[in-house]
N, C-alpha and C positions, 0 to 999 in steps of 0.2 A: 695022292692022288685029289687035288678038288676041284670039285667042278663048279663052276657059276651060271651064272645067268643074266646078263647084262638085260635089264627091263626098259631100259629106256630102247633098244634095237627092237626088244619085239613090240612098243609099243607104237614106234617107228612102222615098225611091218605092219601090223594091222589099219596103220593110217594109210598106208601104200594101197594096201588090198582095196579099200574103200571107193579107189577112184570109179566112177561110174556109177558108185552104187546109192543104192534112196531112203536108206537107213541101215547104222549098224547096230547090230544087237550086242551088249555084250551081260557078264553076268556080276552076278556080287554074291558075297559071301553070306550065309546066312543069320548070323549067330549076332548081337548087338554087343555092344558094350554101351559101356555109361555115358557117354555121347551120341549114341542113335548107333544105326544102319555102320557097317562097316564096308567098303570098297578098296579093291588092291590098288594097286600102285599103276597097271595096264591101265584099268579102269579108269580112273583117277586121269590119268592123262589122255584116255580120247575124247575123254567128256572136256577137256578144256582145248583140246588142237582140231577138234573134228570139226572137219568142212560137212559133213552131213549130219540128220537128225541122230543120237543115241538112243538107244532105248536100254534101261538097266533093267534086267529081270533076277529074280531072285533063284540063286541054285536052291533046288529041292532033293 
């Protein structure tokens, strides 16, 4: 049995949970690639689709 997670569903759930919020705080991974800091797919989605300000903080 293989378990999969639909990241679009997760991002949508996070965005729906922000109804009435003044700020959405999400994390990012702390390792860096050659292209710079890496954010995950859920953080990427909420950055592009959120209707409230988004703060991205590193996970330490």
